[in-house]
C-alpha positions as CSV (number, residue, x, y, z in Angstrom):
1,M,100.7,149.9,32.5
2,E,102.8,153.1,33.0
3,K,105.7,153.3,30.5
4,N,108.2,152.8,33.9
5,S,106.9,151.2,35.6
6,V,110.2,149.0,37.0
7,K,110.0,145.5,38.2
8,I,112.4,143.5,39.5
9,I,112.7,140.1,38.6
10,A,115.9,139.0,40.8
11,Q,118.6,139.9,43.4
12,N,122.0,138.9,44.0
13,K,122.2,139.1,47.4
14,K,125.6,137.0,47.4
15,A,127.3,139.8,45.4
16,Y,126.4,142.4,48.9
17,H,128.8,139.8,50.9
18,D,131.2,139.3,48.7
19,Y,132.2,142.1,47.6
20,F,131.9,146.1,47.9
21,V,129.9,147.8,45.3
22,V,131.7,151.4,45.2
23,E,129.0,152.5,42.0
24,K,126.3,151.6,40.4
25,Y,125.4,151.4,36.4
26,E,122.3,149.8,34.8
27,A,122.7,148.4,31.2
28,G,120.3,146.9,29.1
29,V,120.3,143.3,27.8
30,A,119.9,141.2,24.3
31,L,117.2,139.0,25.3
32,F,115.8,136.4,22.5
33,G,111.9,135.7,23.3
34,T,111.9,132.5,24.7
35,E,114.1,134.1,27.1
36,V,112.4,137.0,27.8
37,K,109.4,134.2,28.5
38,S,111.4,132.5,31.4
39,L,112.2,136.4,32.9
40,R,108.7,136.4,33.4
41,A,108.2,133.8,34.9
42,G,110.5,134.5,37.5
43,L,113.2,131.7,35.7
44,V,116.4,133.0,37.2
45,N,119.8,132.6,39.2
46,L,122.3,135.3,39.1
47,K,124.5,133.2,42.2
48,D,128.0,133.4,40.5
49,S,127.7,135.7,37.6
50,F,130.1,137.9,36.5
51,C,131.0,140.4,34.1
52,K,133.3,140.7,30.7
53,I,134.3,143.0,28.5
54,Y,135.9,141.4,24.5
55,G,136.1,143.8,21.8
56,G,134.7,146.6,23.1
57,E,131.7,145.3,24.0
58,L,130.4,143.9,27.3
59,F,129.3,140.5,27.7
60,A,127.2,138.3,31.1
61,L,128.1,134.9,31.6
62,G,126.5,132.6,34.3
63,I,123.4,134.1,34.7
64,H,121.4,131.2,34.4
65,I,117.4,131.6,32.6
66,S,115.9,128.8,32.5
67,P,115.0,127.2,29.1
68,Y,110.6,128.1,28.5
69,E,108.3,125.6,29.1
70,K,106.9,125.7,25.7
71,G,110.0,127.1,23.6
72,N,111.1,123.5,22.6
73,V,113.0,124.8,19.5
74,F,113.7,127.9,20.1
75,N,115.1,127.8,23.8
76,K,118.5,128.9,23.9
77,D,121.7,127.7,25.9
78,P,120.6,128.5,29.8
79,L,124.5,129.8,30.2
80,R,124.5,131.7,27.3
81,E,126.9,135.1,27.5
82,K,124.7,137.9,27.0
83,K,125.5,141.0,25.5
84,L,124.5,143.9,27.9
85,L,124.1,147.2,26.2
86,M,125.8,150.6,27.5
87,H,127.5,153.7,25.7
88,K,131.0,152.9,23.7
89,K,132.3,156.1,26.3
90,E,131.2,154.0,29.7
91,I,132.4,150.2,28.5
92,M,135.6,152.1,28.2
93,R,135.8,153.7,31.4
94,L,134.7,150.4,33.5
95,N,137.0,148.5,30.9
96,G,139.7,150.6,32.3
97,H,138.6,150.5,36.3
98,V,139.0,146.9,35.8
99,A,142.4,146.2,34.3
100,K,144.5,149.0,36.7
101,E,142.3,149.0,40.0
102,G,141.6,145.3,40.2
103,Y,137.5,145.5,40.4
104,S,135.1,143.4,39.7
105,L,132.1,144.0,37.6
106,I,128.8,142.2,39.3
107,P,125.4,142.3,37.9
108,L,123.6,142.8,41.1
109,S,119.6,142.9,40.1
110,L,117.9,141.6,36.9
111,Y,114.2,144.2,36.6
112,F,111.9,145.2,34.3
113,S,111.8,149.2,33.2
114,G,108.6,149.3,31.3
115,S,108.8,146.6,28.6
116,H,112.3,146.2,29.1
117,V,115.0,144.0,30.6
118,K,117.9,146.0,32.5
119,M,120.8,144.9,34.3
120,E,122.0,147.1,37.5
121,L,125.6,146.3,37.1
122,G,128.1,147.2,40.4
123,L,131.9,147.9,39.7
124,C,132.6,146.6,43.0
125,K,135.8,145.2,45.2
126,G,136.5,141.8,46.7
127,K,135.7,141.1,50.2
128,K,138.2,139.8,52.5
129,L,137.1,137.2,55.6
130,Y,137.6,139.3,57.7
131,D,136.1,141.9,56.6
132,K,133.1,139.1,55.5
133,R,132.4,138.4,59.1
134,D,132.8,142.2,59.9
135,S,129.9,142.8,57.8
136,D,128.4,139.9,59.5
137,A,129.1,141.1,63.1
138,K,127.5,144.9,62.4
139,K,124.3,143.5,60.8
140,S,124.1,141.6,63.6
141,A,124.8,143.1,66.3
142,Q,121.8,146.1,64.2
143,R,119.2,143.1,64.1
144,T,119.5,142.8,68.2
145,I,119.8,146.5,68.4
146,E,115.6,147.0,66.6
147,R,114.9,143.7,68.6
148,T,115.3,145.4,72.5
149,F,113.7,148.8,70.5
150,K,110.7,147.2,69.5
151,S,110.4,145.1,72.7
152,S,111.0,147.7,74.7
153,T,108.4,150.4,72.5
154,E,105.7,147.1,72.7
155,D,105.7,147.8,76.5
């Protein structure tokens, strides 16, 4: 297997619906062995997850990693806080954005980079209801355009 191959485990599509993603960052995730085995089986849910910074460290909350079937006593709490691994300067910069400007840190996807588990974080600004309606209308218009273009090329 190639050393830098990327295999996506899970994506948080709801984040793109609820937030404007301003910037994206990559962070490593500190996990236990049974959690990694559950991730390899795809037993993870990123919906309603978010990140917090305490004491200069970055943690992801609300990520549900189902217990490994054969893990028995070694299984951890499925909703425990997962520590994210980033450089101190990056964490402090993100902390400044989150504290002053009203941004949120939202996990966008979880993937294997080689043998390491990585998380793509988004520095996000919340969408209002009218923003969500507007983006839904644009998506539906784009779908309609593609559908009509496809049908016209087939004839």
